[in-house]
C-alpha atoms as an extended CHARMM CRD file, in Angstrom:
* protein
*
       263  EXT
         1         1  MET       CA             60.7330000000      -51.0440000000       41.3660000000  PROA      1               0.0000000000
         2         2  SER       CA             62.5660000000      -47.8150000000       40.6990000000  PROA      2               0.0000000000
         3         3  SER       CA             64.2360000000      -46.5510000000       43.6150000000  PROA      3               0.0000000000
         4         4  SER       CA             63.7900000000      -42.9160000000       42.9740000000  PROA      4               0.0000000000
         5         5  VAL       CA             61.9100000000      -41.1210000000       45.9670000000  PROA      5               0.0000000000
         6         6  ASP       CA             60.9420000000      -37.4570000000       45.9880000000  PROA      6               0.0000000000
         7         7  ARG       CA             59.6320000000      -37.1310000000       49.5680000000  PROA      7               0.0000000000
         8         8  THR       CA             59.2140000000      -38.9810000000       52.9830000000  PROA      8               0.0000000000
         9         9  ASN       CA             56.8710000000      -38.7630000000       55.6340000000  PROA      9               0.0000000000
        10        10  ASN       CA             57.5740000000      -40.5670000000       58.9540000000  PROA      10              0.0000000000
        11        11  GLY       CA             54.3540000000      -40.9990000000       60.3140000000  PROA      11              0.0000000000
        12        12  GLN       CA             54.4530000000      -38.2770000000       63.0640000000  PROA      12              0.0000000000
        13        13  GLY       CA             52.8950000000      -35.2990000000       63.3380000000  PROA      13              0.0000000000
        14        14  ASN       CA             49.1720000000      -36.2510000000       61.7200000000  PROA      14              0.0000000000
        15        15  GLN       CA             47.4620000000      -37.7550000000       64.1850000000  PROA      15              0.0000000000
        16        16  ARG       CA             43.8370000000      -36.0750000000       63.4650000000  PROA      16              0.0000000000
        17        17  MET       CA             44.1710000000      -36.2230000000       59.8930000000  PROA      17              0.0000000000
        18        18  THR       CA             41.3440000000      -37.1650000000       57.6470000000  PROA      18              0.0000000000
        19        19  ALA       CA             40.3050000000      -37.4290000000       54.1090000000  PROA      19              0.0000000000
        20        20  LYS       CA             39.9580000000      -33.5780000000       53.6740000000  PROA      20              0.0000000000
        21        21  SER       CA             43.5070000000      -32.8350000000       55.4450000000  PROA      21              0.0000000000
        22        22  ALA       CA             45.4600000000      -35.7020000000       54.1530000000  PROA      22              0.0000000000
        23        23  PRO       CA             48.7650000000      -35.7180000000       53.0460000000  PROA      23              0.0000000000
        24        24  PRO       CA             48.5900000000      -35.5670000000       48.9310000000  PROA      24              0.0000000000
        25        25  GLY       CA             48.3560000000      -39.4650000000       47.5380000000  PROA      25              0.0000000000
        26        26  LEU       CA             47.0160000000      -40.5860000000       50.8930000000  PROA      26              0.0000000000
        27        27  ASP       CA             43.6200000000      -38.9890000000       50.6520000000  PROA      27              0.0000000000
        28        28  ILE       CA             42.5810000000      -40.2910000000       47.6320000000  PROA      28              0.0000000000
        29        29  PHE       CA             43.2760000000      -43.5620000000       49.4260000000  PROA      29              0.0000000000
        30        30  LEU       CA             41.2890000000      -42.9440000000       52.0830000000  PROA      30              0.0000000000
        31        31  ARG       CA             38.4320000000      -41.7350000000       49.8580000000  PROA      31              0.0000000000
        32        32  LYS       CA             38.6190000000      -45.0620000000       48.1520000000  PROA      32              0.0000000000
        33        33  LEU       CA             38.1350000000      -46.9940000000       51.8780000000  PROA      33              0.0000000000
        34        34  LEU       CA             35.3620000000      -44.5100000000       52.1590000000  PROA      34              0.0000000000
        35        35  SER       CA             33.7370000000      -45.3340000000       49.2490000000  PROA      35              0.0000000000
        36        36  HSD       CA             33.1890000000      -48.7400000000       49.9740000000  PROA      36              0.0000000000
        37        37  SER       CA             33.8380000000      -48.9310000000       54.1610000000  PROA      37              0.0000000000
        38        38  PRO       CA             32.9740000000      -46.9320000000       57.2710000000  PROA      38              0.0000000000
        39        39  LEU       CA             35.7510000000      -45.8090000000       59.0120000000  PROA      39              0.0000000000
        40        40  THR       CA             36.1230000000      -43.8260000000       62.3780000000  PROA      40              0.0000000000
        41        41  ASP       CA             37.9540000000      -40.4410000000       62.3490000000  PROA      41              0.0000000000
        42        42  ASP       CA             40.7480000000      -42.2340000000       64.7350000000  PROA      42              0.0000000000
        43        43  ASP       CA             40.7810000000      -45.4130000000       62.3480000000  PROA      43              0.0000000000
        44        44  GLN       CA             41.3590000000      -42.7250000000       59.4020000000  PROA      44              0.0000000000
        45        45  ALA       CA             43.6850000000      -40.6470000000       61.7350000000  PROA      45              0.0000000000
        46        46  ALA       CA             46.1600000000      -44.0370000000       61.5380000000  PROA      46              0.0000000000
        47        47  ILE       CA             45.7980000000      -44.4610000000       57.8570000000  PROA      47              0.0000000000
        48        48  MET       CA             47.3380000000      -40.9500000000       57.4880000000  PROA      48              0.0000000000
        49        49  ALA       CA             49.8280000000      -41.2270000000       59.8830000000  PROA      49              0.0000000000
        50        50  MET       CA             51.2440000000      -44.0380000000       58.3470000000  PROA      50              0.0000000000
        51        51  PRO       CA             54.8150000000      -43.9150000000       57.3330000000  PROA      51              0.0000000000
        52        52  HSD       CA             55.5890000000      -43.4160000000       53.4680000000  PROA      52              0.0000000000
        53        53  SER       CA             57.5060000000      -42.4530000000       50.3990000000  PROA      53              0.0000000000
        54        54  VAL       CA             56.4630000000      -40.9840000000       47.2390000000  PROA      54              0.0000000000
        55        55  ARG       CA             57.7560000000      -42.1710000000       44.3810000000  PROA      55              0.0000000000
        56        56  HSD       CA             57.4300000000      -41.0430000000       40.4360000000  PROA      56              0.0000000000
        57        57  MET       CA             57.5960000000      -43.6750000000       37.3070000000  PROA      57              0.0000000000
        58        58  GLU       CA             57.6950000000      -43.1310000000       33.9300000000  PROA      58              0.0000000000
        59        59  PRO       CA             54.5890000000      -44.9120000000       31.3810000000  PROA      59              0.0000000000
        60        60  ASN       CA             56.0000000000      -48.8570000000       30.8930000000  PROA      60              0.0000000000
        61        61  SER       CA             58.0690000000      -48.9520000000       34.1380000000  PROA      61              0.0000000000
        62        62  TYR       CA             57.5540000000      -51.8860000000       35.8870000000  PROA      62              0.0000000000
        63        63  ILE       CA             56.2970000000      -51.4090000000       39.4570000000  PROA      63              0.0000000000
        64        64  LEU       CA             56.5160000000      -54.7430000000       40.4410000000  PROA      64              0.0000000000
        65        65  ARG       CA             57.7740000000      -58.1240000000       38.4910000000  PROA      65              0.0000000000
        66        66  GLU       CA             55.9210000000      -61.5180000000       38.5520000000  PROA      66              0.0000000000
        67        67  GLY       CA             58.2400000000      -63.7970000000       40.8850000000  PROA      67              0.0000000000
        68        68  ASP       CA             59.3750000000      -60.7900000000       43.1230000000  PROA      68              0.0000000000
        69        69  ARG       CA             59.1010000000      -61.2230000000       46.7160000000  PROA      69              0.0000000000
        70        70  SER       CA             57.1700000000      -57.8090000000       47.7210000000  PROA      70              0.0000000000
        71        71  GLY       CA             57.9260000000      -55.8650000000       50.9580000000  PROA      71              0.0000000000
        72        72  VAL       CA             56.0210000000      -52.9070000000       50.3370000000  PROA      72              0.0000000000
        73        73  CYS       CA             52.3470000000      -52.1520000000       49.4010000000  PROA      73              0.0000000000
        74        74  PRO       CA             52.6030000000      -49.0450000000       46.4660000000  PROA      74              0.0000000000
        75        75  ILE       CA             48.9660000000      -46.9170000000       46.5210000000  PROA      75              0.0000000000
        76        76  LEU       CA             48.5530000000      -45.3690000000       43.3080000000  PROA      76              0.0000000000
        77        77  CYS       CA             47.6390000000      -41.6620000000       43.8150000000  PROA      77              0.0000000000
        78        78  ALA       CA             48.2070000000      -40.5320000000       40.4200000000  PROA      78              0.0000000000
        79        79  GLY       CA             48.0810000000      -41.4750000000       36.8900000000  PROA      79              0.0000000000
        80        80  PHE       CA             46.6410000000      -45.0640000000       36.1480000000  PROA      80              0.0000000000
        81        81  ALA       CA             48.3840000000      -48.9690000000       36.1210000000  PROA      81              0.0000000000
        82        82  TYR       CA             47.8000000000      -52.2970000000       34.9460000000  PROA      82              0.0000000000
        83        83  ARG       CA             48.1290000000      -55.8600000000       35.7420000000  PROA      83              0.0000000000
        84        84  GLN       CA             49.2430000000      -58.2810000000       33.2120000000  PROA      84              0.0000000000
        85        85  LYS       CA             50.3990000000      -61.7180000000       32.2890000000  PROA      85              0.0000000000
        86        86  SER       CA             52.6250000000      -63.1540000000       28.9430000000  PROA      86              0.0000000000
        87        87  THR       CA             52.9090000000      -66.3100000000       27.4050000000  PROA      87              0.0000000000
        88        88  GLN       CA             56.1140000000      -67.7340000000       26.7710000000  PROA      88              0.0000000000
        89        89  GLU       CA             55.8310000000      -66.6750000000       23.3030000000  PROA      89              0.0000000000
        90        90  GLY       CA             55.0930000000      -63.0200000000       24.0490000000  PROA      90              0.0000000000
        91        91  GLY       CA             51.5310000000      -63.0070000000       24.0370000000  PROA      91              0.0000000000
        92        92  ARG       CA             50.4020000000      -60.1780000000       26.9320000000  PROA      92              0.0000000000
        93        93  GLN       CA             47.0190000000      -60.1070000000       28.4510000000  PROA      93              0.0000000000
        94        94  ILE       CA             46.2120000000      -57.0250000000       30.6340000000  PROA      94              0.0000000000
        95        95  VAL       CA             43.8660000000      -58.4880000000       33.5620000000  PROA      95              0.0000000000
        96        96  ALA       CA             43.5020000000      -55.5560000000       35.6820000000  PROA      96              0.0000000000
        97        97  LEU       CA             43.3790000000      -51.8310000000       35.2510000000  PROA      97              0.0000000000
        98        98  LYS       CA             43.9720000000      -49.7890000000       38.0910000000  PROA      98              0.0000000000
        99        99  ILE       CA             42.7800000000      -46.2570000000       39.0590000000  PROA      99              0.0000000000
       100       100  PRO       CA             43.9350000000      -43.4700000000       41.6960000000  PROA      100             0.0000000000
       101       101  GLY       CA             43.3210000000      -44.4780000000       45.1050000000  PROA      101             0.0000000000
       102       102  ASP       CA             43.5120000000      -48.5060000000       44.4150000000  PROA      102             0.0000000000
       103       103  ALA       CA             46.2770000000      -49.8900000000       46.5240000000  PROA      103             0.0000000000
       104       104  LEU       CA             48.3510000000      -52.1280000000       44.1930000000  PROA      104             0.0000000000
       105       105  ASP       CA             49.6360000000      -55.0620000000       46.5580000000  PROA      105             0.0000000000
       106       106  PHE       CA             47.5810000000      -55.5600000000       49.3970000000  PROA      106             0.0000000000
       107       107  GLN       CA             47.9510000000      -59.3210000000       48.5470000000  PROA      107             0.0000000000
       108       108  SER       CA             51.3520000000      -59.3790000000       49.4590000000  PROA      108             0.0000000000
       109       109  MET       CA             50.3130000000      -59.1140000000       52.7940000000  PROA      109             0.0000000000
       110       110  TYR       CA             49.2580000000      -62.8040000000       52.6550000000  PROA      110             0.0000000000
       111       111  VAL       CA             51.1940000000      -64.3010000000       49.6190000000  PROA      111             0.0000000000
       112       112  ARG       CA             54.3760000000      -63.1060000000       49.2770000000  PROA      112             0.0000000000
       113       113  THR       CA             55.6200000000      -64.1390000000       45.6080000000  PROA      113             0.0000000000
       114       114  VAL       CA             54.1490000000      -61.5120000000       43.1960000000  PROA      114             0.0000000000
       115       115  ASP       CA             52.6800000000      -63.7980000000       40.5200000000  PROA      115             0.0000000000
       116       116  HSD       CA             51.8150000000      -61.0500000000       37.7460000000  PROA      116             0.0000000000
       117       117  ASN       CA             53.6670000000      -58.0300000000       36.2880000000  PROA      117             0.0000000000
       118       118  LEU       CA             52.7460000000      -54.6700000000       37.3470000000  PROA      118             0.0000000000
       119       119  GLN       CA             53.2490000000      -51.3040000000       35.0270000000  PROA      119             0.0000000000
       120       120  ALA       CA             52.5570000000      -47.7780000000       34.6770000000  PROA      120             0.0000000000
       121       121  LEU       CA             50.1940000000      -47.2180000000       31.9090000000  PROA      121             0.0000000000
       122       122  THR       CA             50.4950000000      -43.6540000000       32.1340000000  PROA      122             0.0000000000
       123       123  ALA       CA             53.2050000000      -41.4950000000       34.2960000000  PROA      123             0.0000000000
       124       124  VAL       CA             52.2440000000      -42.7290000000       37.7180000000  PROA      124             0.0000000000
       125       125  ASP       CA             52.7270000000      -41.3990000000       41.4840000000  PROA      125             0.0000000000
       126       126  LEU       CA             52.9420000000      -43.9670000000       44.0860000000  PROA      126             0.0000000000
       127       127  VAL       CA             52.5580000000      -43.7060000000       48.0970000000  PROA      127             0.0000000000
       128       128  ILE       CA             54.8330000000      -46.6780000000       49.2240000000  PROA      128             0.0000000000
       129       129  VAL       CA             54.2490000000      -47.9740000000       52.3230000000  PROA      129             0.0000000000
       130       130  ALA       CA             56.2650000000      -50.5800000000       53.9440000000  PROA      130             0.0000000000
       131       131  LEU       CA             54.0480000000      -53.6070000000       54.2680000000  PROA      131             0.0000000000
       132       132  PRO       CA             55.0940000000      -54.6010000000       58.2230000000  PROA      132             0.0000000000
       133       133  ASP       CA             53.5820000000      -51.1140000000       58.8880000000  PROA      133             0.0000000000
       134       134  PHE       CA             50.3010000000      -51.7250000000       56.8390000000  PROA      134             0.0000000000
       135       135  GLU       CA             50.4060000000      -55.2840000000       58.6230000000  PROA      135             0.0000000000
       136       136  LYS       CA             50.6200000000      -53.6700000000       61.9010000000  PROA      136             0.0000000000
       137       137  MET       CA             47.8580000000      -51.0720000000       61.1420000000  PROA      137             0.0000000000
       138       138  VAL       CA             45.5400000000      -54.2210000000       60.2320000000  PROA      138             0.0000000000
       139       139  ALA       CA             46.1600000000      -56.2690000000       63.3070000000  PROA      139             0.0000000000
       140       140  THR       CA             45.0730000000      -53.7480000000       65.5070000000  PROA      140             0.0000000000
       141       141  ARG       CA             42.5810000000      -52.1200000000       64.0290000000  PROA      141             0.0000000000
       142       142  PRO       CA             39.2840000000      -54.2970000000       63.0460000000  PROA      142             0.0000000000
       143       143  ALA       CA             37.5750000000      -51.5890000000       61.0520000000  PROA      143             0.0000000000
       144       144  ILE       CA             40.6800000000      -51.0600000000       58.8280000000  PROA      144             0.0000000000
       145       145  ALA       CA             40.9480000000      -54.6650000000       58.2540000000  PROA      145             0.0000000000
       146       146  ARG       CA             37.6520000000      -55.2490000000       57.2390000000  PROA      146             0.0000000000
       147       147  ALA       CA             38.1630000000      -52.3660000000       54.4710000000  PROA      147             0.0000000000
       148       148  VAL       CA             41.4940000000      -54.0100000000       53.1470000000  PROA      148             0.0000000000
       149       149  ILE       CA             39.4800000000      -57.2600000000       52.8760000000  PROA      149             0.0000000000
       150       150  VAL       CA             36.6450000000      -55.4340000000       50.8600000000  PROA      150             0.0000000000
       151       151  ASP       CA             38.6440000000      -53.8430000000       48.8210000000  PROA      151             0.0000000000
       152       152  ILE       CA             40.1280000000      -57.2390000000       48.1020000000  PROA      152             0.0000000000
       153       153  LEU       CA             36.6100000000      -58.5270000000       47.0900000000  PROA      153             0.0000000000
       154       154  ILE       CA             35.2040000000      -55.8390000000       45.1600000000  PROA      154             0.0000000000
       155       155  GLU       CA             38.9500000000      -56.3100000000       43.1430000000  PROA      155             0.0000000000
       156       156  ALA       CA             37.8680000000      -60.3190000000       42.8810000000  PROA      156             0.0000000000
       157       157  SER       CA             34.4150000000      -59.0620000000       41.7090000000  PROA      157             0.0000000000
       158       158  ILE       CA             35.5660000000      -56.7570000000       38.7140000000  PROA      158             0.0000000000
       159       159  GLY       CA             37.8750000000      -59.7590000000       37.7670000000  PROA      159             0.0000000000
       160       160  ARG       CA             34.7740000000      -61.8960000000       37.5700000000  PROA      160             0.0000000000
       161       161  GLU       CA             33.0020000000      -59.5920000000       35.5440000000  PROA      161             0.0000000000
       162       162  TRP       CA             36.1870000000      -59.0320000000       33.1490000000  PROA      162             0.0000000000
       163       163  LEU       CA             36.2190000000      -62.7450000000       32.6140000000  PROA      163             0.0000000000
       164       164  LEU       CA             32.4570000000      -62.4920000000       31.5120000000  PROA      164             0.0000000000
       165       165  ASN       CA             32.8260000000      -59.7140000000       29.1640000000  PROA      165             0.0000000000
       166       166  LEU       CA             36.0980000000      -61.7690000000       27.6390000000  PROA      166             0.0000000000
       167       167  GLY       CA             34.1460000000      -65.2220000000       27.5490000000  PROA      167             0.0000000000
       168       168  ARG       CA             30.6880000000      -63.9330000000       26.6070000000  PROA      168             0.0000000000
       169       169  ARG       CA             30.1480000000      -60.5300000000       24.9940000000  PROA      169             0.0000000000
       170       170  ASN       CA             30.6870000000      -59.5360000000       21.3780000000  PROA      170             0.0000000000
       171       171  ALA       CA             33.5300000000      -56.5160000000       20.4980000000  PROA      171             0.0000000000
       172       172  LEU       CA             30.8510000000      -53.7150000000       20.6040000000  PROA      172             0.0000000000
       173       173  SER       CA             29.5450000000      -54.8680000000       24.0930000000  PROA      173             0.0000000000
       174       174  ARG       CA             32.9530000000      -55.6490000000       25.5070000000  PROA      174             0.0000000000
       175       175  LEU       CA             34.0820000000      -52.0520000000       24.6920000000  PROA      175             0.0000000000
       176       176  SER       CA             30.9820000000      -50.4110000000       26.1070000000  PROA      176             0.0000000000
       177       177  HSD       CA             31.1920000000      -52.4970000000       29.1080000000  PROA      177             0.0000000000
       178       178  LEU       CA             34.6370000000      -51.6750000000       29.8970000000  PROA      178             0.0000000000
       179       179  LEU       CA             34.0990000000      -47.7420000000       29.4380000000  PROA      179             0.0000000000
       180       180  CYS       CA             31.2520000000      -48.0900000000       31.7000000000  PROA      180             0.0000000000
       181       181  GLU       CA             33.2060000000      -49.2730000000       34.7350000000  PROA      181             0.0000000000
       182       182  LEU       CA             36.0500000000      -46.8370000000       34.0840000000  PROA      182             0.0000000000
       183       183  HSD       CA             33.6460000000      -44.0420000000       34.0320000000  PROA      183             0.0000000000
       184       184  TYR       CA             32.2180000000      -44.8150000000       37.7090000000  PROA      184             0.0000000000
       185       185  ARG       CA             35.3360000000      -46.1560000000       39.0880000000  PROA      185             0.0000000000
       186       186  LEU       CA             36.7140000000      -42.9220000000       38.6780000000  PROA      186             0.0000000000
       187       187  LEU       CA             33.5780000000      -41.1470000000       39.8580000000  PROA      187             0.0000000000
       188       188  ASP       CA             33.9300000000      -43.0270000000       43.4710000000  PROA      188             0.0000000000
       189       189  THR       CA             37.0400000000      -41.6530000000       44.0550000000  PROA      189             0.0000000000
       190       190  ARG       CA             36.4040000000      -38.5240000000       42.6670000000  PROA      190             0.0000000000
       191       191  SER       CA             39.9910000000      -37.9670000000       41.3330000000  PROA      191             0.0000000000
       192       192  GLU       CA             41.1440000000      -34.4510000000       41.3010000000  PROA      192             0.0000000000
       193       193  GLY       CA             42.3200000000      -33.3980000000       37.5320000000  PROA      193             0.0000000000
       194       194  LEU       CA             40.7950000000      -36.5130000000       35.8160000000  PROA      194             0.0000000000
       195       195  ASP       CA             37.4680000000      -36.3150000000       33.5220000000  PROA      195             0.0000000000
       196       196  ALA       CA             35.7190000000      -39.4440000000       34.1000000000  PROA      196             0.0000000000
       197       197  ARG       CA             35.0100000000      -39.4380000000       30.3790000000  PROA      197             0.0000000000
       198       198  ASP       CA             38.6340000000      -39.6610000000       29.5550000000  PROA      198             0.0000000000
       199       199  VAL       CA             40.1220000000      -43.0690000000       28.5110000000  PROA      199             0.0000000000
       200       200  PRO       CA             43.9100000000      -43.5160000000       29.2370000000  PROA      200             0.0000000000
       201       201  MET       CA             44.5560000000      -46.2850000000       27.2440000000  PROA      201             0.0000000000
       202       202  LYS       CA             45.6770000000      -46.3270000000       23.2980000000  PROA      202             0.0000000000
       203       203  GLN       CA             44.3310000000      -48.9960000000       20.7720000000  PROA      203             0.0000000000
       204       204  GLU       CA             46.6640000000      -51.5340000000       21.0230000000  PROA      204             0.0000000000
       205       205  GLN       CA             46.4240000000      -51.3600000000       25.1020000000  PROA      205             0.0000000000
       206       206  LEU       CA             42.7370000000      -51.9800000000       24.8250000000  PROA      206             0.0000000000
       207       207  ALA       CA             43.3160000000      -54.6430000000       22.4010000000  PROA      207             0.0000000000
       208       208  ASP       CA             45.0700000000      -56.6510000000       25.0350000000  PROA      208             0.0000000000
       209       209  LEU       CA             42.7550000000      -56.0650000000       27.4270000000  PROA      209             0.0000000000
       210       210  LEU       CA             39.7650000000      -57.0990000000       25.5140000000  PROA      210             0.0000000000
       211       211  GLY       CA             41.5000000000      -59.7390000000       23.5630000000  PROA      211             0.0000000000
       212       212  LEU       CA             40.9290000000      -58.5750000000       20.5660000000  PROA      212             0.0000000000
       213       213  THR       CA             43.1270000000      -57.0500000000       17.4830000000  PROA      213             0.0000000000
       214       214  PRO       CA             44.2730000000      -53.5760000000       17.2070000000  PROA      214             0.0000000000
       215       215  VAL       CA             42.0210000000      -53.4730000000       13.6680000000  PROA      215             0.0000000000
       216       216  HSD       CA             38.7730000000      -54.8700000000       15.6110000000  PROA      216             0.0000000000
       217       217  ILE       CA             39.3330000000      -52.1930000000       18.2240000000  PROA      217             0.0000000000
       218       218  ASN       CA             39.6180000000      -49.1970000000       15.6840000000  PROA      218             0.0000000000
       219       219  ARG       CA             36.0980000000      -50.6420000000       13.7850000000  PROA      219             0.0000000000
       220       220  THR       CA             34.5360000000      -51.2290000000       17.1590000000  PROA      220             0.0000000000
       221       221  ILE       CA             35.1770000000      -47.4490000000       18.2100000000  PROA      221             0.0000000000
       222       222  LYS       CA             34.1250000000      -46.1360000000       15.0100000000  PROA      222             0.0000000000
       223       223  LYS       CA             30.6130000000      -48.1770000000       15.8080000000  PROA      223             0.0000000000
       224       224  LEU       CA             30.4250000000      -45.9330000000       18.9080000000  PROA      224             0.0000000000
       225       225  GLU       CA             31.4390000000      -42.7800000000       17.2470000000  PROA      225             0.0000000000
       226       226  SER       CA             28.6030000000      -43.1010000000       14.7610000000  PROA      226             0.0000000000
       227       227  ASN       CA             25.8990000000      -43.0050000000       17.5150000000  PROA      227             0.0000000000
       228       228  GLY       CA             27.3920000000      -40.4880000000       19.9780000000  PROA      228             0.0000000000
       229       229  ALA       CA             28.4470000000      -42.7370000000       22.5270000000  PROA      229             0.0000000000
       230       230  VAL       CA             32.3950000000      -41.8260000000       22.0660000000  PROA      230             0.0000000000
       231       231  ALA       CA             34.5570000000      -39.1860000000       20.4560000000  PROA      231             0.0000000000
       232       232  ARG       CA             38.3320000000      -39.2260000000       19.5200000000  PROA      232             0.0000000000
       233       233  HSD       CA             40.2150000000      -37.4510000000       22.0870000000  PROA      233             0.0000000000
       234       234  GLY       CA             43.9530000000      -37.0090000000       21.0700000000  PROA      234             0.0000000000
       235       235  ARG       CA             45.3530000000      -40.6010000000       20.4100000000  PROA      235             0.0000000000
       236       236  GLY       CA             42.8210000000      -41.8760000000       22.6650000000  PROA      236             0.0000000000
       237       237  ILE       CA             38.9750000000      -41.7060000000       23.2220000000  PROA      237             0.0000000000
       238       238  ARG       CA             36.3190000000      -39.6680000000       25.4800000000  PROA      238             0.0000000000
       239       239  LEU       CA             32.7930000000      -40.9710000000       26.5760000000  PROA      239             0.0000000000
       240       240  GLY       CA             30.3440000000      -39.0030000000       24.8580000000  PROA      240             0.0000000000
       241       241  ASP       CA             26.9070000000      -40.7000000000       25.8640000000  PROA      241             0.0000000000
       242       242  ILE       CA             27.1970000000      -42.7110000000       28.9280000000  PROA      242             0.0000000000
       243       243  GLU       CA             23.6130000000      -43.8540000000       28.4680000000  PROA      243             0.0000000000
       244       244  SER       CA             24.1920000000      -45.3840000000       25.1190000000  PROA      244             0.0000000000
       245       245  LEU       CA             26.8740000000      -46.8370000000       26.3330000000  PROA      245             0.0000000000
       246       246  ARG       CA             25.2260000000      -48.5880000000       29.2120000000  PROA      246             0.0000000000
       247       247  ARG       CA             22.4340000000      -49.7620000000       26.6570000000  PROA      247             0.0000000000
       248       248  LEU       CA             25.3290000000      -51.6940000000       24.7030000000  PROA      248             0.0000000000
       249       249  ALA       CA             26.8540000000      -53.1860000000       26.7010000000  PROA      249             0.0000000000
       250       250  ASP       CA             23.5110000000      -54.1880000000       29.0010000000  PROA      250             0.0000000000
       251       251  PHE       CA             25.4700000000      -52.4170000000       31.7290000000  PROA      251             0.0000000000
       252       252  SER       CA             24.6600000000      -53.0700000000       35.6000000000  PROA      252             0.0000000000
       253       253  ASP       CA             27.3460000000      -51.8820000000       38.1890000000  PROA      253             0.0000000000
       254       254  THR       CA             26.1610000000      -54.2850000000       41.1740000000  PROA      254             0.0000000000
       255       255  TYR       CA             29.6910000000      -55.9710000000       40.3240000000  PROA      255             0.0000000000
       256       256  LEU       CA             31.5160000000      -52.8360000000       41.5020000000  PROA      256             0.0000000000
       257       257  HSD       CA             29.7110000000      -52.8420000000       44.9320000000  PROA      257             0.0000000000
       258       258  ARG       CA             29.3120000000      -49.0550000000       44.9160000000  PROA      258             0.0000000000
       259       259  ASN       CA             26.3130000000      -48.7780000000       47.6630000000  PROA      259             0.0000000000
       260       260  ASN       CA             28.4510000000      -51.3890000000       49.9930000000  PROA      260             0.0000000000
       261       261  ARG       CA             29.0690000000      -48.9230000000       52.8320000000  PROA      261             0.0000000000
       262       262  ALA       CA             25.2530000000      -47.7070000000       52.8980000000  PROA      262             0.0000000000
       263       263  GLY       CA             24.4970000000      -51.7120000000       53.2570000000  PROA      263             0.0000000000
């Protein structure tokens, strides 16, 4: 991970902060947790008071590498990142897409060796929290511990849906499903400055995520354009008719557990 640090917070003086008054970066992380788990004002203040630093990284930078023994948990506060695995021959599969508010390495609290590569998709800003600080907070606050577990379980649920997407859906349904998922995940964290219709991925990256060739991705985008489901936007695409995408994907958001807190 890049060693450049923009600013630090030693965790003092923030004892009554909640999501509305949180330090930049931690506010969206707290919104992400609150989207699926109830937390008291005191628990929220404890999250906001965590000692942390903030780092900026450029597109394609490695945040973590496979085989690392991580001592920190990066939290994505701006930009997009992805998890990827590669074959010895150089073939790459993107196995997870991370959005603002996502903690990028909860697993290192429980298993110390990183088992995949984590890279910046766009330029990113990260909040860096030392694992011992996270572990201490989780050990003493059951509601936060539960929120962390729920977050891990939801990521696992998304992973299962991606397996189904790759294994059993055609190209049109695959891409439509991914676009629906990204749209609703961005809506849930209410990411400031981001349009939930915009897709931050180029065709080559979509190909590595969906197990298709860039040529096939291009043909599929053209089909979606023809019925108004998406539109070209620079080198990327923008969602048009979300209901059309839902129909093409036969999309259900059950696996995102968006109503978990109410339940």
